[in-house]
LUMFIVEX-908225 format. One line per field, with one value per atom (N, C-alpha, C): x, y, z; residue in one letter. Coordinates in Angstrom, 2 decimals. Example, Ala and Ser with C-alpha at 12.3 -4.5 7.8 and 13.67 -1.06 7.14 Angstrom:
2
u	[13.19/12.30/13.20/12.85/13.67/12.90]
v	[-5.69/-4.50/-3.30/-2.25/-1.06/0.03]
w	[7.80/7.80/7.80/7.08/7.14/7.87]
r	[A/A/A/S/S/S]
This chain:
285
u	[10.48/9.06/8.87/8.07/7.81/6.30/5.89/4.47/3.92/2.78/2.12/1.10/1.30/0.45/-0.48/-0.39/-1.23/-2.43/-3.66/-4.84/-4.94/-4.54/-4.61/-3.65/-2.50/-1.53/-2.01/-2.69/-3.28/-4.32/-5.15/-6.15/-5.49/-4.46/-3.77/-3.13/-2.64/-1.97/-2.95/-4.03/-4.89/-6.34/-6.74/-8.15/-8.73/-7.99/-8.49/-8.67/-7.72/-7.85/-9.01/-9.19/-10.29/-11.64/-11.75/-13.03/-13.30/-12.37/-12.55/-12.88/-13.15/-13.44/-14.69/-14.59/-15.73/-16.49/-17.23/-18.08/-17.23/-17.72/-17.03/-16.72/-15.52/-15.08/-14.91/-14.85/-14.52/-13.11/-12.59/-11.28/-11.25/-12.27/-12.32/-12.56/-13.18/-13.39/-12.13/-11.15/-9.88/-8.80/-8.79/-7.73/-8.17/-9.48/-9.96/-10.35/-11.32/-11.82/-11.11/-11.36/-10.92/-9.56/-8.86/-7.58/-7.82/-6.87/-7.02/-7.07/-6.33/-6.26/-5.87/-6.09/-5.78/-5.17/-4.23/-3.67/-3.86/-4.08/-4.18/-2.96/-2.13/-0.92/-1.18/-1.11/-1.34/-0.09/-0.25/0.89/1.33/2.59/3.06/2.74/2.57/2.29/3.52/3.56/4.67/4.30/5.13/4.90/6.03/5.67/6.63/6.31/7.25/6.94/7.05/6.82/6.79/8.14/9.21/10.55/10.95/10.06/10.35/11.02/11.23/11.84/10.77/11.11/10.16/10.55/9.56/9.80/8.58/8.76/7.64/7.16/5.86/5.31/4.15/3.98/2.80/1.57/0.42/-0.83/-0.96/-0.47/-0.67/-0.03/1.06/1.68/0.78/0.09/-0.87/-2.08/-2.54/-3.69/-3.40/-2.15/-1.79/-1.96/-1.86/-2.04/-3.52/-4.27/-5.68/-6.63/-6.16/-7.03/-7.86/-7.60/-8.35/-8.00/-8.96/-8.77/-8.31/-7.17/-6.68/-7.34/-7.80/-8.47/-8.46/-8.85/-8.67/-9.34/-10.46/-11.16/-11.02/-10.01/-9.80/-9.65/-10.19/-10.10/-9.26/-8.62/-7.71/-8.40/-9.63/-10.30/-10.34/-10.54/-10.59/-9.22/-8.19/-6.83/-6.44/-6.88/-6.55/-7.35/-8.30/-9.11/-10.25/-10.65/-11.73/-13.03/-14.03/-15.32/-15.56/-16.52/-16.76/-17.04/-17.76/-18.07/-16.87/-15.76/-14.52/-13.49/-13.94/-13.02/-12.14/-12.67/-11.88/-11.07/-11.17/-10.51/-9.38/-8.97/-7.99/-6.73/-6.47/-5.24/-4.00/-4.20/-3.18/-3.82/-3.23/-3.86/-2.80/-3.14/-2.27/-2.89/-2.12/-2.61/-2.46/-3.11/-3.10/-1.70/-0.81/0.56/1.50/0.95/1.75/2.28/2.05/2.51/1.72/2.42/1.80/1.85/0.71/0.63/0.10/0.78/0.37/0.24/-0.92/-1.13/-0.75/0.48/0.98/1.15/0.69/0.84/-0.53/-1.52/-2.83/-2.74/-3.12/-3.09/-1.72/-0.71/0.66/1.39/1.72/2.58/4.01/4.66/6.05/6.88/7.60/8.40/9.38/9.86/10.75/10.01/8.75/7.95/7.62/7.34/7.11/8.35/9.52/10.76/10.89/10.51/10.54/9.55/8.38/7.37/7.81/8.59/9.03/9.84/10.49/11.28/10.38/9.15/8.18/7.50/7.16/6.49/7.38/8.67/9.60/9.60/9.25/9.18/7.92/7.02/5.75/5.52/6.60/6.50/7.73/7.52/8.63/9.39/10.71/11.47/11.28/10.91/10.72/9.33/8.43/7.06/7.01/6.28/6.10/5.35/5.72/5.05/4.56/3.38/2.77/2.46/2.46/2.10/1.12/0.04/-0.96/-1.02/-0.89/-0.91/-2.18/-2.87/-4.10/-3.80/-4.60/-4.38/-4.77/-5.39/-5.89/-4.92/-3.73/-2.78/-2.44/-2.55/-2.30/-0.91/0.07/1.45/1.60/0.74/0.85/0.22/-0.38/-1.02/-0.31/0.82/1.52/2.55/3.41/4.46/5.53/6.42/7.49/8.42/8.52/9.32/8.51/8.29/7.49/8.43/8.23/9.10/8.26/8.40/7.67/8.64/8.46/9.26/8.32/8.45/7.73/8.77/8.90/9.95/9.61/10.10/9.97/11.19/12.21/13.44/13.34/14.35/14.36/14.35/13.66/13.53/14.88/15.79/17.08/17.93/17.54/18.30/17.76/16.67/16.06/16.72/16.79/17.38/16.55/17.22/16.53/16.08/15.25/14.72/15.78/16.99/18.02/18.34/18.04/18.35/17.45/16.39/15.45/15.78/16.68/16.84/17.65/18.13/18.95/18.15/16.90/16.05/14.68/13.92/12.55/11.68/11.06/10.26/9.05/8.45/7.25/7.46/7.47/7.64/6.43/6.63/5.50/4.53/5.04/4.17/3.26/3.80/2.98/1.93/2.33/1.37/0.23/0.54/-0.52/-1.42/-0.82/-1.61/-2.59/-2.23/-3.16/-4.40/-4.31/-5.48/-6.21/-5.45/-6.02/-6.03/-5.38/-5.31/-4.23/-4.27/-5.29/-5.25/-6.43/-6.56/-6.93/-6.50/-7.12/-8.29/-9.50/-10.68/-11.23/-10.42/-10.89/-12.02/-13.10/-14.25/-13.87/-14.15/-13.87/-12.41/-11.53/-10.09/-9.39/-9.52/-8.80/-7.29/-6.60/-5.17/-4.40/-3.18/-2.25/-1.35/-0.97/-0.29/1.14/2.03/3.45/3.90/4.86/5.59/6.75/6.96/8.02/8.56/9.19/9.72/9.83/9.89/10.08/11.46/12.43/13.76/13.73/12.97/12.87/12.15/11.03/10.27/11.00/11.98/12.79/13.79/13.89/14.73/13.81/13.85/12.92/13.01/14.04/14.20/13.79/13.07/12.75/12.03/11.19/10.37/11.13/12.30/13.09/13.66/13.67/14.25/13.20/11.91/10.89/9.87/10.13/9.26/7.86/7.70/6.35/6.21/6.91/6.75/7.29/8.31/9.00/10.05/10.18/11.14/11.99/13.29/14.16/14.09/13.72/13.64/12.41/11.39/10.14/9.80/10.57/10.31/9.47/9.15/8.40/7.06/6.64/5.34/4.38/3.61/2.64/3.29/2.62/3.08/1.96/2.27/1.24/0.07/-1.12/-2.31/-2.46/-1.91/-1.95/-0.60/-0.14/1.02/0.64/0.90/0.52/1.36/1.51/2.25/1.30/1.84/1.02/0.52/-0.76/-1.35/-2.05/-1.84/-2.58/-2.41/-1.20/-0.97/-1.13/-0.89/-1.05/-1.31/-1.67/-1.86/-1.50/-0.95/-0.72/-1.55/-2.46/-3.44/-3.52/-3.44/-3.54/-4.59/-5.72/-6.77/-6.33/-6.57/-6.02/-6.58/-7.74/-8.32/-8.06/-7.24/-6.98/-5.52/-5.27/-3.90/-3.39/-3.67/-3.19/-3.13/-2.48/-2.32/-2.80/-3.43/-3.93/-3.04/-2.83/-2.12/-3.05/-3.33/-4.11/-3.23/-3.41/-2.59/-2.82/-1.83/-1.93/-1.91/-2.34/-2.30/-0.88/0.08/1.46/2.01/1.65/2.11/1.53/0.24/-0.40/0.13/0.35/0.94/2.31/3.08/4.41/4.31/3.34/3.13/2.73/1.78/1.28/2.36/3.30/4.35/5.55/5.59/6.76/6.65/7.58/7.53/7.73/8.16/8.32/6.98/5.90/4.59/3.62/2.83/1.71/0.51/0.10/-0.88/-1.92/-3.05/-4.15/-4.67/-5.16/-5.85/-7.27/-7.71/-9.06/-9.67/-10.98/-11.69/-12.08/-12.25/-12.55/-13.85/-14.78/-16.06/-16.04/-14.94/-14.87/-14.93/-15.80/-15.82/-14.77/-14.13/-13.09/-13.38/-14.58/-15.01/-14.96/-15.20/-15.24/-16.21/-17.32/-18.35/-18.04/-16.95/-16.65/-16.08/-15.57/-14.96/-16.03/-16.75/-17.84/-17.33/-16.14/-15.60/-15.24/-14.78/-14.41/-15.51/-16.51/-17.56/-18.57]
v	[2.91/2.97/2.57/3.35/3.08/2.94/1.76/1.50/2.44/3.05/3.92/3.08/2.95/2.09/2.87/4.18/5.04/5.49/5.14/5.53/7.04/7.82/9.27/9.76/9.12/9.50/9.07/7.93/7.52/8.54/8.98/10.00/11.31/11.71/12.96/12.88/11.70/11.53/11.48/10.69/10.42/10.79/11.30/11.58/12.58/13.64/14.67/14.11/13.29/12.68/11.70/10.95/9.99/10.68/11.86/12.58/13.16/13.01/13.50/12.37/11.18/10.05/10.33/10.06/10.23/8.94/8.87/7.71/6.49/5.32/4.06/3.90/3.42/3.08/4.30/5.48/6.68/7.13/8.07/8.63/9.18/9.97/10.55/9.54/8.41/7.36/6.61/6.65/5.96/6.92/8.13/9.08/10.22/10.33/11.47/12.62/13.39/14.49/15.80/16.80/18.15/18.56/17.68/18.08/18.87/19.71/20.57/19.76/18.68/17.86/16.44/15.52/14.10/13.50/12.59/11.81/10.33/9.57/8.11/7.52/6.81/6.19/4.70/4.22/2.81/2.00/0.88/0.03/-0.75/-0.74/-1.53/-3.01/-3.70/-5.13/-5.90/-7.17/-8.01/-8.67/-8.44/-9.00/-9.95/-11.16/-12.10/-12.20/-11.76/-11.69/-13.06/-13.08/-14.34/-15.05/-14.33/-14.93/-15.35/-15.15/-15.53/-14.46/-13.28/-12.18/-11.49/-11.20/-10.60/-9.17/-8.30/-6.89/-6.30/-5.15/-4.35/-3.44/-3.40/-2.60/-1.76/-0.56/0.24/-0.36/0.00/-0.51/-0.15/1.02/1.48/0.53/-0.17/-1.11/-2.31/-2.75/-3.84/-3.37/-2.15/-1.60/-1.46/-1.20/-1.08/-2.41/-3.51/-4.84/-5.19/-4.87/-5.29/-4.29/-3.06/-2.04/-1.27/-1.46/-0.74/0.75/1.56/3.01/3.40/4.07/4.54/5.86/5.97/7.19/7.17/8.26/8.35/7.25/6.69/5.66/4.27/4.08/2.79/1.68/0.52/-0.64/-1.73/-2.56/-3.55/-4.54/-4.93/-5.90/-5.42/-4.10/-3.54/-3.59/-3.21/-3.23/-4.65/-5.64/-7.04/-7.61/-6.85/-7.33/-8.22/-8.08/-8.89/-8.07/-8.61/-7.94/-7.72/-6.84/-6.58/-7.83/-8.80/-10.00/-10.94/-10.61/-11.37/-10.60/-9.54/-8.62/-9.28/-10.28/-10.92/-12.11/-12.40/-13.59/-13.27/-12.00/-11.63/-11.01/-11.28/-10.72/-11.46/-12.67/-13.38/-13.75/-13.30/-13.51/-13.63/-14.30/-14.41/-13.63/-12.71/-11.86/-12.56/-12.00/-12.60/-12.67/-11.78/-11.78/-12.71/-13.46/-14.41/-13.90/-12.64/-12.11/-12.73/-13.10/-13.50/-12.29/-11.88/-10.66/-11.01/-10.51/-10.75/-9.43/-9.22/-8.08/-8.54/-8.28/-8.81/-7.72/-6.52/-5.42/-4.86/-5.72/-5.29/-5.00/-3.80/-3.41/-3.08/-3.12/-2.90/-2.02/-0.82/-0.01/-0.51/-0.75/-1.20/-0.23/-0.72/0.19/1.03/0.50/1.30/2.48/2.28/3.37/4.38/3.88/4.79/5.62/5.01/5.75/6.87/6.59/7.63/8.75/8.36/9.36/10.27/9.75/10.60/11.80/11.67/12.81/13.98/13.69/14.76/15.23/14.30/14.67/15.57/15.33/16.11/17.58/17.88/19.28/19.97/19.20/19.76/19.46/19.32/19.08/19.64/20.24/20.69/19.46/19.41/18.23/17.90/18.91/18.67/18.14/18.10/17.65/16.14/15.69/14.25/13.62/12.41/11.65/10.34/9.91/8.69/7.72/6.45/5.39/4.45/4.13/3.21/1.96/0.80/-0.48/-1.23/-1.73/-2.50/-3.68/-3.82/-4.87/-6.25/-6.34/-7.62/-8.45/-7.92/-8.73/-10.00/-11.15/-12.42/-12.52/-11.92/-11.99/-11.38/-10.42/-9.73/-10.50/-11.64/-12.45/-13.78/-13.95/-15.21/-15.26/-16.27/-16.40/-15.34/-15.25/-14.26/-14.53/-15.77/-16.11/-17.05/-16.64/-17.42/-18.14/-19.44/-20.20/-20.97/-20.62/-21.29/-21.59/-22.72/-23.06/-23.59/-23.08/-23.62/-24.01/-25.28/-25.73/-27.10/-27.38/-28.72/-29.58/-28.98/-29.70/-30.56/-31.40/-32.28/-31.47/-31.95/-31.22/-30.97/-31.95/-31.80/-30.68/-30.19/-29.12/-27.74/-27.68/-26.40/-25.79/-24.43/-23.79/-24.05/-24.18/-24.46/-23.21/-23.35/-22.21/-21.32/-21.85/-21.03/-19.80/-19.83/-18.68/-17.49/-17.69/-16.62/-15.93/-16.50/-16.07/-14.81/-14.18/-12.98/-11.85/-11.72/-10.69/-11.30/-10.69/-11.15/-10.55/-11.41/-10.93/-10.15/-10.59/-9.95/-9.58/-8.30/-7.82/-8.23/-8.79/-9.21/-8.07/-6.86/-5.72/-5.42/-5.55/-5.35/-6.44/-7.66/-8.77/-8.54/-8.10/-7.83/-6.70/-5.66/-4.49/-4.82/-5.73/-6.07/-6.78/-7.34/-7.97/-7.09/-6.27/-5.52/-4.00/-3.49/-2.05/-1.43/-0.10/0.82/0.95/1.20/1.28/2.69/3.00/4.07/3.42/3.74/2.97/3.46/3.37/3.69/2.73/3.21/2.34/1.05/-0.08/-1.37/-1.76/-0.92/-1.15/-0.69/-1.43/-1.06/-1.09/-0.06/0.06/0.34/-0.19/0.16/1.27/2.17/3.40/3.42/3.89/4.00/5.44/5.87/7.10/6.74/7.54/7.26/8.58/8.55/9.76/9.51/10.58/10.41/9.83/10.17/9.60/8.08/7.60/6.16/5.50/6.06/5.49/5.64/6.52/6.69/5.57/4.66/3.46/2.29/1.70/0.62/-0.60/-0.69/-1.86/-1.58/-0.49/-0.10/-1.19/-1.95/-2.93/-4.10/-4.37/-5.49/-5.20/-3.93/-3.55/-3.24/-3.37/-2.84/-3.85/-5.14/-6.15/-6.19/-5.89/-5.90/-7.04/-8.14/-9.41/-9.39/-8.57/-8.67/-9.77/-10.57/-11.68/-11.52/-11.41/-11.15/-12.26/-13.45/-14.53/-14.41/-13.71/-13.61/-12.19/-11.22/-9.84/-9.12/-7.86/-7.05/-7.66/-7.41/-7.85/-6.67/-6.58/-5.49/-4.11/-3.23/-1.85/-0.91/0.35/1.27/1.45/1.46/1.85/3.36/4.03/5.49/6.00/7.07/7.83/9.29/10.03/11.44/12.17/13.48/14.25/14.84/15.19/15.92/17.21/17.48/18.62/18.27/17.02/16.50/17.35/17.81/18.60/17.75/16.46/15.53/14.13/13.22/11.83/10.93/9.77/8.71/7.52/7.04/6.04/4.88/3.66/2.45/1.53/1.41/0.49/-0.95/-1.86/-3.21/-4.00/-3.61/-4.33/-3.63/-2.60/-1.84/-1.93/-1.92/-2.01/-0.63/0.34/1.70/2.42/3.56/4.38/5.79/6.40/7.77/8.73/9.89/10.98/12.18/12.65/13.87/14.95/16.17/17.25/18.55/19.38/20.68/20.51/21.56/21.56/21.33/21.96/21.84/20.43/19.78/18.41/17.48/17.56/16.66/16.93/18.19/18.50/17.85/17.85/17.24/15.73/15.09/13.65/13.37/14.14/13.91/14.14/15.03/15.36/14.42/13.57/12.73/11.43/11.22/10.06/8.74/8.78/7.53/6.91/7.70/7.23/7.27/6.21/6.22/6.72/7.94/8.56/9.36/9.56/10.37/11.25/12.41/13.22/12.68/12.61/12.17/13.17/13.08/13.95/13.15/13.83/13.11/12.34/12.74/12.04/10.90/10.73/9.68/8.29/7.44/6.04/5.28/4.31/3.52/2.03/1.64/0.25/-0.41/-1.71/-2.40/-1.73/-1.22/-0.63/0.79/1.35/2.76/2.97/1.91/2.06/1.95/3.04/3.03/3.25/3.78/4.00/2.68/1.73/0.43/-0.62/-0.29/-1.27/-1.41]
w	[13.60/13.93/15.38/16.09/17.51/17.70/18.14/18.36/19.43/19.16/20.13/20.89/22.19/23.02/23.94/23.92/24.76/23.92/24.32/23.54/23.32/24.30/24.15/23.07/22.97/21.95/20.56/20.48/19.21/18.76/19.69/19.39/18.96/19.67/19.33/17.96/17.61/16.32/15.16/15.32/14.18/14.32/15.46/15.68/14.70/14.41/13.50/12.09/11.65/10.33/10.30/11.37/11.45/11.32/11.88/11.82/10.44/9.53/8.15/7.18/7.69/6.80/5.97/4.68/3.78/3.58/2.49/2.21/1.84/2.22/1.97/0.48/0.18/-1.18/-2.08/-1.48/-2.24/-1.87/-2.63/-2.32/-0.90/-0.55/0.78/1.88/1.54/2.52/2.88/1.99/2.23/2.70/2.15/2.47/3.38/3.62/4.39/3.47/3.89/3.08/3.44/2.60/2.93/2.42/1.69/1.11/-0.17/-0.49/-1.66/-2.95/-3.01/-4.23/-3.85/-4.80/-4.57/-5.84/-5.64/-6.74/-6.45/-7.49/-7.41/-8.11/-7.36/-7.91/-8.10/-9.32/-9.62/-9.29/-8.62/-8.29/-9.53/-9.87/-11.02/-10.83/-11.94/-11.90/-12.38/-12.04/-12.48/-13.81/-14.81/-16.15/-16.49/-16.89/-17.46/-18.95/-19.78/-21.20/-21.87/-23.17/-23.90/-23.93/-23.55/-23.52/-22.11/-21.13/-19.76/-18.93/-19.49/-18.74/-17.90/-16.64/-15.71/-15.40/-15.30/-14.99/-14.33/-13.69/-13.19/-14.32/-14.53/-15.62/-15.15/-15.71/-15.41/-16.08/-15.56/-16.12/-17.60/-17.99/-19.36/-20.37/-19.99/-20.92/-21.15/-20.11/-20.27/-21.06/-20.77/-21.49/-22.98/-23.33/-24.74/-25.47/-24.73/-25.31/-25.39/-24.33/-24.26/-24.91/-25.13/-25.71/-24.71/-23.42/-22.39/-22.43/-22.03/-21.97/-20.57/-20.47/-19.18/-18.82/-17.57/-17.10/-15.58/-14.91/-13.46/-12.64/-13.09/-12.33/-12.94/-13.77/-14.42/-13.38/-13.69/-12.81/-13.48/-12.64/-13.18/-14.10/-13.80/-14.66/-16.10/-16.29/-17.64/-18.30/-17.54/-18.08/-18.48/-17.71/-17.99/-19.15/-19.68/-20.78/-20.34/-19.07/-18.53/-18.49/-17.82/-17.66/-16.17/-15.81/-14.38/-13.57/-14.14/-13.36/-13.21/-13.88/-13.73/-12.89/-12.23/-11.58/-10.53/-9.83/-8.77/-9.27/-10.56/-11.11/-12.07/-12.15/-13.17/-12.59/-11.30/-10.72/-11.22/-11.71/-12.48/-13.80/-14.89/-16.19/-17.27/-18.35/-19.51/-20.65/-21.22/-22.30/-23.65/-24.65/-25.99/-26.58/-26.16/-26.69/-25.93/-24.95/-24.21/-22.89/-22.57/-21.28/-20.14/-19.08/-17.82/-16.89/-16.37/-15.56/-14.18/-13.15/-11.76/-11.02/-10.40/-9.51/-8.11/-7.71/-6.44/-5.39/-5.68/-4.72/-4.32/-4.21/-3.74/-2.24/-1.85/-0.45/0.09/-0.74/-0.29/-1.31/-0.93/-1.78/-1.63/-2.74/-2.72/-1.88/-0.86/-0.03/-0.83/-1.96/-2.81/-3.42/-3.77/-4.30/-3.20/-1.99/-0.87/-0.61/-0.71/-0.51/-1.54/-2.78/-3.81/-3.49/-2.99/-2.67/-1.53/-0.60/0.52/0.05/-1.10/-1.60/-1.97/-2.36/-2.65/-1.38/-0.50/0.75/1.59/1.56/2.38/2.01/0.77/0.34/0.84/1.46/1.91/3.39/4.14/5.58/6.26/7.41/8.24/8.73/8.54/8.99/10.47/11.26/12.69/13.03/12.06/12.31/12.49/13.50/13.72/12.54/12.20/11.15/11.76/11.32/11.85/10.72/11.06/10.12/10.82/10.14/10.69/9.82/10.44/9.73/10.09/9.09/9.32/10.24/11.28/12.28/11.79/10.63/10.15/9.34/9.06/8.30/9.07/8.43/9.10/9.68/9.00/9.49/10.87/11.20/12.48/13.63/13.34/14.38/14.58/13.90/13.96/15.07/15.05/16.06/15.87/16.83/16.76/15.59/15.18/14.00/13.13/11.89/10.96/10.00/9.83/8.95/7.94/6.66/5.59/4.46/3.80/2.63/1.56/0.36/-0.79/-1.83/-2.10/-3.01/-3.55/-4.76/-5.34/-5.02/-4.39/-4.11/-2.87/-2.65/-1.46/-0.18/0.83/2.09/2.73/2.59/3.26/2.66/1.48/0.85/1.19/1.94/2.26/3.49/3.56/4.73/5.97/7.10/8.35/9.05/10.09/10.84/11.46/11.67/12.30/11.48/10.16/9.31/9.61/10.38/10.68/12.00/12.77/14.16/14.36/13.29/13.45/14.10/13.74/14.32/14.58/15.45/15.69/14.60/13.81/12.70/13.19/14.29/14.81/16.26/16.53/17.90/18.74/19.94/20.77/21.07/21.22/21.49/20.31/19.10/17.91/17.82/18.10/18.07/19.05/20.26/21.25/20.78/20.22/19.82/18.71/17.81/16.73/17.24/18.45/19.04/20.04/20.75/21.87/21.68/20.66/20.49/21.36/21.47/20.98/19.45/18.88/17.44/16.99/15.77/15.01/14.30/14.73/14.32/12.99/11.95/10.60/10.25/9.63/9.38/8.63/9.26/8.66/8.63/9.18/9.07/10.34/11.43/12.64/12.38/12.86/12.59/13.87/13.91/14.98/14.47/15.36/14.96/15.46/14.62/14.93/14.72/15.52/15.24/14.33/13.29/12.34/11.81/10.67/10.03/8.54/7.76/6.33/6.03/6.86/6.67/6.83/7.82/8.02/6.86/6.44/5.33/4.01/3.97/2.78/2.56/3.51/3.38/3.08/1.89/1.55/2.45/3.27/4.14/5.58/5.81/7.19/7.96/7.31/8.01/8.59/8.05/8.57/9.95/10.33/11.62/12.67/12.33/13.21/13.72/13.55/14.14/13.60/12.28/11.68/10.67/10.96/10.23/8.81/8.56/7.28/7.38/6.34/6.31/5.05/5.19/4.04/2.99/3.37/2.39/1.50/1.99/1.23/0.83/1.32/0.96/1.99/1.72/2.69/3.05/4.29/4.77/4.86/5.94/6.08/5.98/5.27/5.13/5.59/5.84/6.33/5.37/5.93/5.18/5.14/6.15/6.23/6.71/6.09/6.56/6.51/7.59/7.64/8.69/8.54/9.54/10.58/11.71/12.69/12.03/12.18/11.52/10.22/9.73/8.58/7.32/7.05/5.84/4.59/4.71/3.59/4.16/3.29/3.70/2.53/2.85/1.87/2.34/1.50/1.93/0.94/1.48/0.66/1.27/0.59/1.03/0.74/1.67/1.56/0.38/-0.15/-1.28/-2.61/-2.61/-3.84/-4.25/-5.54/-6.07/-6.47/-5.63/-5.85/-4.52/-4.53/-3.34/-3.64/-2.66/-2.79/-2.02/-2.60/-1.92/-1.88/-0.67/-0.50/0.07/-0.39/0.13/-0.60/-0.58/-1.24/-2.76/-3.44/-4.89/-5.40/-4.75/-5.22/-5.01/-3.90/-3.68/-4.73/-4.95/-5.92/-7.33/-7.66/-8.97/-9.11/-8.03/-8.07/-8.29/-7.65/-7.84/-9.29/-9.79/-11.15/-12.20/-11.91/-12.88/-12.79/-11.78/-11.55/-12.35/-13.26/-14.15/-13.42/-12.16/-11.41/-11.04/-11.12/-10.70/-11.88/-12.02/-12.96/-12.17/-12.41/-11.51/-12.28/-11.61/-12.13/-11.01/-11.36/-10.36/-10.19/-8.94/-8.61/-7.63/-7.44/-6.50/-5.27/-4.14/-2.90/-2.96/-3.83/-3.93/-4.94/-5.67/-6.68/-6.04/-6.54/-6.13/-6.94/-6.29/-6.95/-6.76/-7.15/-7.04/-8.42/-8.46/-9.75/-10.71/-10.18/-11.03/-11.46/-10.94/-11.23/-12.63/-13.24/-14.56/-15.64/-15.83/-16.81/-18.24/-18.40/-19.75/-20.42/-19.63/-20.19/-20.01/-19.21/-18.91/-20.00]
r	[M/M/M/R/R/R/L/L/L/I/I/I/T/T/T/D/D/D/P/P/P/D/D/D/R/R/R/V/V/V/E/E/E/A/A/A/A/A/A/G/G/G/G/G/G/A/A/A/L/L/L/L/L/L/R/R/R/R/R/R/V/V/V/G/G/G/E/E/E/W/W/W/A/A/A/T/T/T/V/V/V/G/G/G/G/G/G/V/V/V/A/A/A/G/G/G/T/T/T/G/G/G/F/F/F/E/E/E/A/A/A/Y/Y/Y/A/A/A/R/R/R/I/I/I/L/L/L/H/H/H/P/P/P/V/V/V/E/E/E/V/V/V/T/T/T/D/D/D/E/E/E/H/H/H/G/G/G/A/A/A/T/T/T/R/R/R/R/R/R/S/S/S/P/P/P/W/W/W/R/R/R/E/E/E/V/V/V/A/A/A/A/A/A/V/V/V/T/T/T/G/G/G/A/A/A/Q/Q/Q/M/M/M/H/H/H/P/P/P/Q/Q/Q/V/V/V/Q/Q/Q/W/W/W/W/W/W/A/A/A/V/V/V/A/A/A/G/G/G/A/A/A/T/T/T/P/P/P/D/D/D/Q/Q/Q/A/A/A/T/T/T/D/D/D/C/C/C/Y/Y/Y/T/T/T/T/T/T/T/T/T/L/L/L/A/A/A/N/N/N/G/G/G/W/W/W/Q/Q/Q/V/V/V/D/D/D/V/V/V/D/D/D/L/L/L/E/E/E/G/G/G/R/R/R/M/M/M/D/D/D/P/P/P/A/A/A/M/M/M/M/M/M/A/A/A/E/E/E/L/L/L/T/T/T/T/T/T/L/L/L/L/L/L/A/A/A/D/D/D/H/H/H/A/A/A/D/D/D/P/P/P/A/A/A/T/T/T/D/D/D/V/V/V/F/F/F/A/A/A/A/A/A/I/I/I/W/W/W/A/A/A/G/G/G/W/W/W/G/G/G/E/E/E/L/L/L/H/H/H/G/G/G/P/P/P/A/A/A/A/A/A/L/L/L/Y/Y/Y/L/L/L/V/V/V/A/A/A/S/S/S/D/D/D/G/G/G/P/P/P/A/A/A/E/E/E/E/E/E/Q/Q/Q/P/P/P/G/G/G/P/P/P/S/S/S/S/S/S/V/V/V/D/D/D/D/D/D/T/T/T/R/R/R/L/L/L/L/L/L/D/D/D/P/P/P/G/G/G/V/V/V/R/R/R/R/R/R/A/A/A/T/T/T/G/G/G/N/N/N/G/G/G/P/P/P/F/F/F/L/L/L/A/A/A/W/W/W/P/P/P/G/G/G/R/R/R/E/E/E/M/M/M/V/V/V/V/V/V/F/F/F/A/A/A/T/T/T/S/S/S/L/L/L/A/A/A/E/E/E/L/L/L/G/G/G/D/D/D/P/P/P/E/E/E/Y/Y/Y/G/G/G/Y/Y/Y/R/R/R/N/N/N/G/G/G/I/I/I/A/A/A/W/W/W/D/D/D/R/R/R/R/R/R/F/F/F/G/G/G/P/P/P/G/G/G/P/P/P/V/V/V/P/P/P/A/A/A/L/L/L/V/V/V/W/W/W/P/P/P/R/R/R/G/G/G/D/D/D/A/A/A/W/W/W/V/V/V/V/V/V/A/A/A/T/T/T/E/E/E/I/I/I/D/D/D/W/W/W/A/A/A/W/W/W/T/T/T/L/L/L/V/V/V/G/G/G/G/G/G/S/S/S/R/R/R/S/S/S/L/L/L/V/V/V/D/D/D/A/A/A/V/V/V/L/L/L/A/A/A/D/D/D/A/A/A/R/R/R/F/F/F/E/E/E/S/S/S/F/F/F/E/E/E/V/V/V/A/A/A/E/E/E/S/S/S/D/D/D/A/A/A/L/L/L/T/T/T/F/F/F/A/A/A/S/S/S/D/D/D/T/T/T/L/L/L/N/N/N/G/G/G]
C-alpha cells in the first residue's frame, strides 16, 4: 500500500465514486449509488460455547438460538434476542443456552475474509487496473505514536514482554500519521478518509497491514482496515461503515451473484436505497 499525498491524485482516484454518494445510512450512502446490484456480507461473530470452546460463527447460528428471523435488513440486536432500545448494549451478550457472543468486527472486515473476497473481485477486474483503498482517518490507532505498547494481563509485570518486542517494524508510518490529521482526504460524508494505492494481490494476503505502517500490531492482531476498496473506473466497490458489523459489495450482476452464491460469506442482496439502521429491522421489531 502506498499513501497518496497529492490531492489531485486523490480526486482522480476517488472523486467519481464520491460524487455517487447516496443518502446517509443507506446502502448507497455507504457504497455509492449506481451499481447494478449490491450484496451485504455479515461479519462473523465470536462465540464461546457452554464448554468454553471459541469459534467464529455466522449470525444465522445465533438466530437459531434466539429465534430471530434472518432477512436482508436484519440487525444484530434482533439476532442477539434484544430489543431496538437495547441495540447498543448487546455487542457482548450471553444467550439462554450459555453461549457468550461478542461482535468484535464492527467497522472492520476480517482481513482473511477480504482475502477470500479478492478471489471473486479478481474475476471482475483487469489485472492491470489500479486499485485503491481508503481508510477512515478517525481510527485512534492512526493518531498515536510510531510504536504503540499496551499490555493487559493479570500476571506479574516483570513477566510481561518489553517494548523492544515491537521494534522490528514501525507500527505507524509518520506519513500516514500526518495524513490522518492534514489530508488530503477523500471527503466521504462524515467519514474523512486517507487513500492508498494497492492491488488485489496485496489485499489477498491477510497480513498486508503489518508491512504498511497502518498501526497493525502482531501481538494484538489487525488494526485499521479499508472502509472502501475500488478499482479505477469504479467497476465495483467494497464498503465497510465504521459503525456497522457488515460489509457491502456493489458491482455487476454477475459479481454480486458470485458473492451471494459463495458459502464462505453469509450474505443477502440489498438495494441501494435500503436503510440499514437499528430501526430498519421491522420484521423482528
